[in-house]
C-alpha positions in Angstrom: -127.5 -157.6 -77.0 -123.8 -156.9 -77.2 -124.4 -153.4 -75.9 -126.5 -154.7 -73.0 -123.7 -157.1 -72.0 -121.2 -154.2 -72.2 -123.4 -152.2 -69.8 -123.7 -155.1 -67.4 -119.9 -155.6 -67.4 -119.3 -151.9 -66.6 -121.8 -152.0 -63.8 -120.1 -155.1 -62.3 -116.6 -153.4 -62.6 -117.9 -150.2 -60.8 -119.6 -152.2 -58.1 -116.3 -154.1 -57.5 -114.1 -150.9 -57.5 -116.3 -148.7 -55.3 -115.9 -150.7 -52.1 -112.1 -150.5 -52.4 -111.9 -146.9 -53.6 -114.1 -145.7 -50.7 -112.6 -147.6 -47.9 -112.6 -146.2 -44.4 -109.0 -145.3 -44.5 -109.4 -143.2 -47.6 -112.5 -141.5 -46.4 -110.7 -140.5 -43.2 -108.2 -138.6 -45.4 -110.8 -136.6 -47.3 -111.0 -133.6 -45.0 -107.3 -133.5 -44.1 -105.1 -130.7 -45.6 -101.7 -132.2 -46.3 -100.3 -128.6 -46.2 -101.6 -128.0 -42.7 -100.2 -130.7 -40.4 -101.7 -131.2 -37.0 -98.5 -132.4 -35.4 -95.2 -130.6 -36.0 -91.8 -131.8 -34.6 -89.7 -129.7 -32.3 -87.1 -129.3 -35.1 -89.6 -127.2 -37.1 -91.6 -125.6 -34.3 -88.8 -124.2 -32.2 -87.0 -122.1 -34.8 -90.4 -120.8 -36.0 -91.2 -119.9 -32.4 -87.8 -118.1 -32.1 -88.6 -115.9 -35.1 -92.2 -115.3 -33.9 -90.8 -114.1 -30.5 -88.0 -111.9 -31.9 -89.9 -110.4 -34.8 -93.6 -110.7 -33.8 -93.3 -109.9 -30.1 -90.1 -108.0 -29.4 -90.5 -106.3 -32.8 -94.2 -105.9 -32.8 -95.8 -102.5 -33.4 -96.8 -102.5 -29.7 -93.2 -101.5 -29.2 -94.0 -98.4 -31.2 -96.5 -97.4 -28.6 -93.8 -97.9 -25.9 -91.4 -95.7 -27.9 -94.0 -92.9 -28.0 -95.1 -93.4 -24.4 -91.5 -93.1 -23.1 -90.7 -90.3 -25.6 -87.9 -92.0 -27.4 -89.8 -91.0 -30.5 -92.7 -88.7 -31.4 -95.4 -89.7 -33.9 -95.3 -87.4 -37.0 -97.6 -89.4 -39.2 -100.8 -87.9 -40.5 -102.8 -90.2 -38.2 -102.5 -90.4 -34.4 -101.1 -93.5 -32.8 -103.5 -94.5 -30.1 -103.7 -97.9 -28.5 -107.4 -98.2 -29.1 -107.4 -101.8 -30.3 -104.4 -104.0 -30.7 -106.1 -107.4 -31.0 -103.3 -108.5 -33.4 -100.6 -108.1 -30.8 -102.7 -109.7 -28.0 -103.4 -112.7 -30.3 -99.8 -113.0 -31.3 -98.7 -113.3 -27.7 -101.0 -116.3 -27.2 -100.1 -117.9 -30.6 -96.5 -117.8 -29.7 -97.1 -119.1 -26.1 -99.2 -122.0 -27.5 -96.4 -123.1 -29.9 -93.9 -122.9 -27.1 -96.2 -124.9 -24.8 -96.2 -127.6 -27.4 -92.4 -127.7 -27.6 -92.2 -127.9 -23.8 -94.7 -130.7 -23.6 -93.2 -132.7 -26.5 -89.6 -132.5 -25.2 -90.2 -133.0 -21.5 -90.3 -136.4 -19.8 -93.3 -138.3 -21.0 -93.7 -136.3 -24.2 -93.6 -137.6 -27.7 -90.0 -136.3 -28.1 -88.9 -136.8 -24.5 -85.3 -136.0 -23.6 -84.9 -132.8 -25.7 -84.1 -130.9 -22.6 -82.1 -128.1 -24.2 -84.9 -127.4 -26.7 -87.3 -127.3 -23.7 -85.1 -124.9 -21.9 -85.0 -122.5 -24.8 -88.8 -122.8 -25.2 -89.2 -121.9 -21.5 -86.9 -118.9 -21.9 -88.9 -117.7 -24.9 -92.2 -118.4 -23.1 -91.2 -116.2 -20.2 -89.8 -113.5 -22.5 -93.0 -113.3 -24.4 -95.3 -113.4 -21.4 -93.2 -110.7 -19.7 -93.8 -108.3 -22.6 -97.5 -109.0 -22.5 -98.0 -108.5 -18.8 -95.8 -105.5 -18.6 -98.0 -103.8 -21.2 -101.4 -105.1 -20.3 -101.1 -105.9 -16.6 -103.4 -108.8 -15.6 -103.7 -111.4 -18.3 -105.3 -114.8 -18.8 -102.6 -117.4 -18.1 -103.2 -120.3 -15.7 -106.5 -121.1 -17.5 -105.3 -120.0 -21.0 -104.2 -122.1 -23.9 -106.8 -124.8 -23.1 -108.7 -124.5 -26.4 -112.4 -125.3 -26.2 -112.0 -126.7 -22.6 -111.8 -123.2 -21.2 -113.2 -120.6 -23.5 -113.3 -117.8 -21.0 -110.1 -118.1 -18.9 -109.7 -116.0 -15.8 -107.2 -113.1 -15.7 -104.3 -113.8 -13.4 -102.7 -111.0 -11.3 -99.3 -109.7 -12.2 -98.0 -111.0 -8.9 -99.1 -114.6 -9.9 -97.7 -114.2 -13.4 -94.3 -112.9 -12.1 -94.1 -115.8 -9.7 -94.7 -118.2 -12.5 -92.2 -116.6 -14.8 -89.4 -116.6 -12.2 -90.0 -120.3 -11.3 -90.1 -121.2 -15.0 -86.7 -119.5 -15.6 -85.3 -121.7 -12.8 -86.7 -124.7 -14.6 -85.1 -123.6 -17.8 -81.7 -123.4 -16.1 -82.2 -126.9 -14.7 -83.0 -128.1 -18.3 -79.9 -126.5 -19.7 -77.9 -128.4 -17.0 -79.2 -131.8 -18.2 -77.8 -133.9 -21.1 -80.1 -133.6 -24.0 -80.7 -136.5 -26.4 -80.6 -134.1 -29.4 -78.3 -131.2 -30.1 -80.1 -128.0 -31.0 -77.3 -126.6 -33.2 -79.3 -127.0 -36.5 -82.4 -125.3 -35.2 -81.0 -122.6 -32.9 -81.2 -119.3 -34.8 -79.8 -117.3 -31.9 -76.8 -119.0 -30.4 -76.2 -121.9 -32.8 -76.5 -124.4 -30.1 -74.3 -122.7 -27.5 -76.3 -123.7 -24.4 -74.0 -121.8 -22.1 -75.1 -118.6 -23.7 -78.7 -119.6 -23.4 -78.2 -120.3 -19.7 -76.5 -116.9 -19.3 -79.4 -115.2 -21.1 -81.8 -116.9 -18.8 -80.0 -115.6 -15.7 -79.9 -112.1 -17.4 -83.7 -112.2 -17.9 -84.2 -113.3 -14.3 -82.1 -110.3 -13.1 -84.2 -108.0 -15.3 -87.5 -109.4 -13.9 -86.4 -109.4 -10.3 -85.2 -105.8 -10.6 -88.6 -104.9 -12.0 -90.0 -105.8 -8.5 -87.9 -103.2 -6.7 -91.0 -101.4 -5.4 -92.9 -104.4 -4.2 -90.4 -107.1 -3.4 -86.8 -106.0 -3.6 -84.4 -109.0 -3.6 -81.1 -107.4 -4.1 -78.9 -110.4 -3.3 -80.9 -112.6 -5.7 -80.5 -110.1 -8.5 -76.7 -109.9 -7.9 -76.6 -113.7 -7.8 -78.4 -113.9 -11.2 -76.0 -111.2 -12.6 -73.0 -113.2 -11.5 -74.2 -116.1 -13.6 -75.2 -114.0 -16.6 -73.1 -112.2 -19.3 -69.5 -111.5 -18.6 -68.8 -109.5 -21.8 -70.6 -107.8 -24.6 -69.9 -110.7 -26.9 -72.3 -112.8 -24.9 -75.2 -110.4 -25.3 -78.5 -111.7 -26.8 -78.8 -109.7 -30.0 -80.8 -111.1 -32.9 -78.9 -110.8 -36.2 -81.3 -112.7 -38.4 -82.9 -110.0 -40.5 -82.1 -109.6 -44.2 -82.1 -106.9 -46.8 -85.4 -106.5 -48.6 -89.0 -106.1 -47.7 -89.9 -109.6 -46.6 -87.4 -110.4 -43.8 -86.3 -106.9 -42.7 -86.1 -105.6 -39.2 -89.8 -104.9 -38.2 -88.9 -101.5 -36.8 -87.4 -100.6 -40.1 -90.4 -102.0 -41.9 -92.7 -99.8 -39.8 -90.7 -96.6 -40.7 -90.6 -97.5 -44.4 -94.3 -98.0 -44.5 -95.5 -95.3 -42.1 -92.7 -92.7 -41.8 -94.0 -92.0 -38.4 -90.9 -91.8 -36.2 -89.2 -88.5 -35.4 -86.8 -88.0 -32.6 -88.6 -86.7 -29.5 -87.6 -83.4 -28.1 -87.6 -85.0 -24.7 -84.9 -87.5 -25.8 -82.7 -84.8 -27.4 -83.0 -82.7 -24.2 -81.9 -85.6 -22.1 -78.9 -86.2 -24.4 -77.9 -82.6 -24.2 -78.2 -82.4 -20.5 -75.1 -84.6 -20.2 -73.1 -82.4 -22.6 -70.7 -80.0 -21.0 -68.5 -79.2 -23.9 -69.3 -81.8 -26.6 -72.5 -83.3 -28.1 -73.3 -86.9 -27.4 -71.1 -88.9 -29.9 -74.0 -91.2 -30.6 -76.2 -88.5 -32.0 -74.4 -88.1 -35.3 -74.8 -91.8 -36.0 -78.4 -92.0 -34.7 -80.2 -88.9 -36.0 -80.6 -86.8 -39.1 -80.1 -83.0 -38.8 -82.4 -80.2 -39.8 -80.5 -77.0 -40.8 -77.3 -78.5 -39.3 -79.0 -79.1 -35.9 -80.9 -81.8 -34.1 -84.6 -80.8 -34.1 -86.8 -82.7 -31.7 -90.5 -83.2 -32.1 -92.6 -82.2 -29.1 -94.6 -85.2 -27.7 -98.3 -84.6 -28.1 -97.8 -81.4 -30.1 -95.8 -82.3 -33.2 -96.8 -81.5 -36.8 -97.1 -84.1 -39.5 -93.7 -84.6 -41.1 -93.7 -87.6 -43.4 -90.8 -86.1 -45.4 -88.7 -85.5 -42.3 -87.9 -81.9 -43.2 -89.0 -80.4 -39.9 -87.8 -82.8 -37.3 -84.8 -85.1 -37.0 -85.5 -88.7 -37.8 -83.7 -92.0 -37.0 -80.8 -92.6 -39.5 -81.7 -95.1 -42.2 -78.0 -95.8 -42.7 -77.0 -96.5 -39.1 -80.3 -97.4 -37.2 -83.3 -98.3 -39.2 -81.8 -100.2 -42.1 -83.2 -103.5 -43.3 -80.8 -106.0 -41.6 -80.3 -104.0 -38.4 -79.6 -106.1 -35.4 -82.2 -106.3 -32.6 -80.9 -106.3 -29.1 -83.0 -108.3 -26.6 -80.7 -108.6 -23.5 -77.3 -106.9 -23.4 -74.3 -106.8 -21.2 -74.6 -103.1 -20.7 -78.2 -103.5 -19.5 -77.0 -106.0 -16.9 -74.3 -103.6 -15.7 -76.9 -100.9 -15.3 -79.1 -103.2 -13.3 -76.0 -104.1 -11.1 -75.3 -100.4 -10.6 -78.9 -99.8 -9.5 -78.9 -102.7 -7.1 -75.7 -101.5 -5.4 -77.1 -98.0 -5.3 -80.2 -99.3 -3.4 -77.9 -101.1 -1.0 -75.8 -98.0 -0.4 -72.6 -99.6 -1.7 -71.6 -96.6 -3.7 -68.1 -97.7 -4.9 -69.6 -100.8 -6.4 -72.5 -98.8 -7.8 -70.2 -96.3 -9.5 -67.9 -99.0 -10.9 -70.9 -100.9 -12.5 -72.4 -97.6 -13.8 -69.2 -96.6 -15.5 -68.8 -100.0 -17.1 -72.5 -99.9 -18.2 -72.1 -96.5 -19.9 -68.8 -97.5 -21.5 -70.3 -100.7 -22.9 -73.4 -98.9 -24.1 -71.2 -96.5 -26.0 -69.3 -99.4 -27.5 -72.4 -101.1 -28.6 -73.5 -97.8 -30.3 -70.3 -97.9 -32.4 -68.3 -95.2 -30.6 -64.5 -95.6 -30.7 -62.2 -95.4 -27.7 -61.3 -91.7 -28.2 -65.0 -90.8 -28.4 -65.8 -92.8 -25.3 -63.0 -91.2 -23.4 -64.0 -87.7 -24.4 -67.6 -88.2 -23.5 -67.1 -89.9 -20.2 -64.5 -87.3 -19.1 -67.4 -84.9 -18.5 -68.4 -84.7 -14.9 -72.0 -84.7 -16.0 -71.5 -88.2 -17.3 -69.1 -89.7 -14.8 -69.6 -87.8 -11.6 -67.7 -88.6 -8.4 -68.8 -91.6 -6.3 -70.5 -89.3 -3.8 -72.4 -87.4 -6.6 -73.7 -90.5 -8.4 -77.5 -90.5 -8.4 -80.3 -92.9 -9.5 -81.1 -90.4 -12.1 -77.6 -90.9 -13.7 -78.1 -94.6 -13.8 -81.7 -94.7 -15.2 -81.2 -91.9 -17.7 -78.1 -93.3 -19.2 -79.8 -96.7 -19.3 -82.8 -94.9 -21.0 -80.4 -93.5 -23.6 -78.9 -96.9 -24.2 -82.3 -98.5 -24.9 -82.9 -96.2 -27.9 -84.4 -97.3 -30.2 -85.2 -101.0 -30.3 -85.7 -101.5 -26.5 -88.2 -98.7 -25.8 -90.4 -101.1 -23.9 -87.6 -101.6 -21.3 -87.2 -97.9 -21.0 -90.9 -97.6 -20.5 -90.8 -100.2 -17.8 -88.0 -98.4 -16.0 -89.8 -95.0 -16.3 -93.0 -96.4 -14.8 -91.0 -98.2 -12.1 -88.8 -95.2 -11.1 -90.4 -92.1 -12.5 -87.2 -91.4 -14.3 -87.0 -89.6 -16.7 -89.8 -87.1 -16.3 -92.1 -87.2 -19.4 -93.2 -84.1 -21.2 -96.3 -85.1 -23.1 -99.0 -82.6 -22.0 -101.7 -85.2 -22.4 -100.1 -87.6 -19.9 -98.4 -91.0 -20.2 -100.4 -94.2 -20.1 -99.6 -96.7 -17.4 -100.6 -99.6 -19.6 -102.5 -100.4 -22.8 -106.2 -101.3 -22.9 -107.4 -104.9 -23.6 -108.4 -105.5 -27.2 -112.0 -105.3 -28.2 -111.9 -109.0 -29.2 -111.0 -110.1 -25.7 -113.6 -107.8 -24.1 -116.3 -109.2 -26.4 -115.5 -112.8 -25.9 -114.2 -113.1 -22.4 -116.5 -112.0 -19.6 -113.6 -112.1 -17.2 -111.8 -109.2 -18.9 -111.3 -106.5 -16.2 -114.0 -103.9 -16.9 -112.3 -101.1 -15.0 -109.4 -100.9 -17.5 -110.3 -98.9 -20.6 -109.0 -96.1 -22.9 -109.5 -93.6 -20.0 -108.3 -95.5 -16.9 -105.1 -96.7 -18.5 -103.7 -93.3 -17.5 -104.6 -93.7 -13.8 -104.5 -97.4 -12.9 -100.8 -98.5 -12.4 -99.4 -101.9 -12.8 -98.7 -104.0 -9.7 -94.9 -103.4 -9.7 -95.2 -99.7 -10.7 -94.1 -96.8 -8.6 -97.3 -95.4 -7.0 
């Protein structure tokens, strides 16, 4: 009897507890992962987006392809480096764009964190920077219908002309955002300029000058470029160079990480030949800092014809002390690049004195950034091959010296210039791709993927802005 009463009491207790323990509120939480939030504040999302842009986009292995295409480097790994399927890079672009879109929507008027205009301006800059890398490698891309989730599962591919129009207008929006008073300072979350909005604004003008100059073959706007330049960097100290990498294997420079894991980079014979072409009586002072020597000489690896050399005993390799070290800085937009653009614009306009002045400043600043002292700069630039007279300055001087300055972390920009101007001439006997093919994942899932662009036609179908 006592046992029966005990059972009855337990049953009553359970019946009383169950309704409370399984309330609707608690049931709603069952399938939620507390470690995977669905709403992230700008203060967390923006710095993560910066790192994703700098490391995952600017430092992505896709840049390795550009380095090989433009013959800054030659692949000496046992396996060939072919852009057969780079789904990871394609997906990374859209993951970064999606996060930046969220920041823009949150911080803009009407958003859940409205009034954070400076964070929005930074996000718009990073958005355009990321999108520009994507379209300059792939060409046409999903954009106006992209980032819609399940609402549009097969977005259309926008033309490069449409994408460039969007990017330039978005940079203007970013500048307008930087000119507003923001309700929250970005100092604690700005991993690049520590809240210096003036430098973000100058970087935005610099990016605008770069993108406008990219259109020199299809829509030259020389005065607009010069206007953007006048509002951009005024010294090397203002350059956009990311210094956030750390010693070790978890947060090191991604280009360094690639070399450590693959040992695939050797110095291209094309690049060494171009360096040497400017040497009348001395070698380029950057070479001793940049490259290793083989038998006391710089040995270039022939693009498309090099042997495997994982031990770097046959060909010169990038220095692990001065170039590919763990916490190496990563240039994104520099003062010397802007001066090279200025020189090119004045050259197109036929204003040779201004072109020569900007060119000489660009070369000097590029040498400084490479760590060359005043005496070394003076000796190198005293050669008529480097600093010709005003009347003898050519576009080849401007683009080739810019090409040298982009080694090794800005190969994509050198690749963009080479496709745009045809300078310098590439030496790979198998040819140079004009773009990279769309990943298999996009081809399989999106019926709008351009079918005419594949592993074969990437060599023959140019980009919209490319020299035909």
